[in-house]
N, C-alpha and C positions, 0 to 999 in steps of 0.2 A: 754653519760650516761643518761638513762631514768630518768624521774622524779619519786618521791615517788609514790608508788602504780601503776605505769604504767609499767607493766612487760610483757604485751602481746608480744609473740614472743620470750621471754626469759625463759619461764617456763620449757623448756626441757633441759636447760643448765646443764651439769654435771661437767664441769670444767670451772672456771672463773679466768682468770689471768689478773690482772691490775697492775702488779708489775712495778715499775719504770716509772710511768706515770704522775708524778707531781700532783697527786690528793691531794686536801686539804679539810679541814673540817672534819666532823665526818663520820664514816662508815654509808653509806646510808641505810635506813631501807628497801628499796625495795628488797635488797638482801635476806631478811627474807622470801620473797615469792617464792624463787627458790627452790621448794620442792624436786627437783631431784639433787640438787647440791652435788657433792662428794668432790671436791677440790676447795679451795678458796685461791688465792694468791694476797695479797695486799701489799707486802713488798716494801720498798724503795720508799715511797711516803712522803707526809707531813700531814698525817692524825692525828687528834687530838681528844680529848675527851676520853670517856671510851670505853672499849670493851663491846659491848652491850649484855645484858642478853639473847636477842632473838636468839643469835647464837645457843643456845642449842636446839632450835626448828627445826634445820636443821637435820632431822633424818638420812640422808644418808651421812652426812659430815664426812670424816675421815682425811682430810688434811686441816689445817688452818695455814697460814703463814701471819702474820701481822708485821713482823720484820722490823726494821729500819724505824720507824715512830716516832711520838711524842705523842703516846697514854699515858694516865695517869690513876691514880686511882689504885685500887687493882685488883688482878686477880679474876674475878668473879667465885665463886664456881659453878655456873651453867654450866661452861664448862665441869665439871665432869659428867654432865647429857647427854652429846652427846652420843646417842645410839651406834654409830659405834666405838667410842673410849672406850666404856665400854665392847664391844664385841671383841672377839678374831678372828672374821671372818669378811670378807669384802663382801659386796653385789656385785654380778656379774650377769648381765642380761644374761639369757640363751636363746637358740634359740626359745623357746616357749613363750618368753616374761615374764617369771617368774623370780625368783631369786634363786640363789644357794649360799651356804656358802663356798666360796673359798677365799684364800688369793691372789686374782688376780683382776685386773680391766682392762676392755677392752679399754684402752686409746690408740688411734692411735699415733704412733711415726714416724716422718718423718726421714728417713735415707738418708742424702744428697748424700753419696757416691754411693749408689745403686739406688737412685731415686725411692724407694719403700716405702710403708707404712708397718709397722710391729706393733705388739701389745706388750706392756710392760707386762711382766708376774708377776710383783710384784710392788706394790705401798705401801710404808711404811705408817703407821698411824702416822701422824706428827702433833705436836703442837709447833709452833715457835712464841714466843712472845718476842724474843730478841731485844735488842737495842731500847728500848722505855724509858718511864719515869714512869714505874710501881712501886708502893710502896706497903707497907704492907708485909705480910708473904707469903710463899709458902703454899697454903691451904692444910690441911691434907686430904681434900676430894679428893685430886688428886689420892688416892689409888683406886678410882672407875674406873679409866681409864685403865682397865686391858689389853686392846688391844694395848695401845700406844707403839710404837717402838722408837720414836725419840722425845725428849723434850728439847727445848732450851729456857731458861729464863735468859740468860746472858745479861750483859750491861743494867741493870735496877737499882733500888734502893731498892731491897727487903731486909727485915730485918728478925730477928728471926733465929731459927734453921732449919736445913735441916730436914724435918719431917721423922720420922721412916716409915711413910706410903709409901714413895718412894720405899722402899724395897719390896713392894707388886706388883710393876710393873714389873713382871718377864719377860716380852717380850722386855724390853728396850734394845736397841742397842746403843743409843746415849743419853747422859745426860750432858748438859752444864749449869752450875749454876755460871759461872765465872763472875767477875766484878759486884758484888753486895755488900751488907753489912751484909752477913750472919754470924752468930756467933755459938758457941758451937762446938761439935765434929761431924765428919762424922759418921753417924749411922752405926753400925756393920751390921744392916739389909741389907745394900747395897751389902754385900758380897754374897747374894743370887741371885744377878742379873747376871746369868751365860752367857747371850748373850751380855753383855755390852762390846762394842769394843772401844768406845770413852767416856771419862769422864774428866770433867774439873770443878774444883772449885777454880781456881786461883783468886787472888786479892779479897779476902773477909777478914773477921776477925775470921776465924775458928782457933780452937786450938785442942790440944790433938793429939793422935797418928794416923797415917795413917793406915787404916785397911790393914791387910796382907793377908787375905783370898780371895777366889773367883778370879775375874779378876784383882784385885788391883796390883798383881805382874807384870802385863803387862803394866801399865801406867807409863809414864815418870814423872820425878820430876816436870816438867813444869806444870803438871796437878794440882799441889798443891802449886805452887809458889805464893808469895805475901800474905801469911798468917803467919805473924811473930810468933804468938803463936804456930802454928802447927810446924813450922820449929824448934823452940826451944824444943818443947816437943817430936818431932819425928825425931831427927837427924839420928837415926839409920835407920828409915824407909826410909828417903830421900836418904840415902846412897845407896839404891837399884836403884837409878836413872839410873845407867849404864845398869842394867838389863832391866829396863822398856824401855829405849831408844832403845835397841836392838829389843824389841818386838813391838815398836811403828809403824813400817812400815806397819804392817798388820791391823792397826786401821784407816787408811785413806780411808774410805768407800765412796761409791756413796751417801749413806744416809747422811753422814757428809756434803758433798758438798751441798746437797739439803737443809739441815737445817741451815747451817752456812753461805751460800753464795747465798741465793735465790735471792738477789738483783742483 
């Protein structure tokens, strides 16, 4: 690992993966100088401290995975200022050295069976802060992340209500808020998330009815389990569990594997 401010030779990095490397201490500030960075994977380490505000200065970053660490503090609202998470397009270098607005990223992928390199034609815009020690609330500023497709805030100590603003993230395919201390009802605004294929709010302190519109008829009862108030108030809704279980097989996406099992 280079020392702070010593990033010569690293400035062209587009993807940095240091997952499961037994790293300790805080997220090093030298990463803030990687101006071409698109994807940052630091999951399954021993990182501590806060999620640094300078992350929002990485103007091309659209994948951030710091899950399964010991990060603390509140979710910084500055994450909502990441330009590529606010945009519904992804920068893709074209043959002329410029950029084009395409939902693609020229990341080489090694295919062992054929011993060839191919290009991934889709990289989801991902924010994975799961399995840390984060506190506070889910910031309402999250609604600025219009391009976000996968959001994992599970296994933290977040409190307060699920903000109505999450319903504005109309590109979301994966939303995991499980194993926190969230209260209140699931906002009806989430019924407008028509691309949502995985949803989990289990093991919180939520109450009230389970929404019946949108994609909610496809989710199994396990998505809502561990919320005693919700189970009491929404027995009729949870009776739809059998229907949701039948539809659940089509919700195990590659995106879910990336966001929930990056370690």
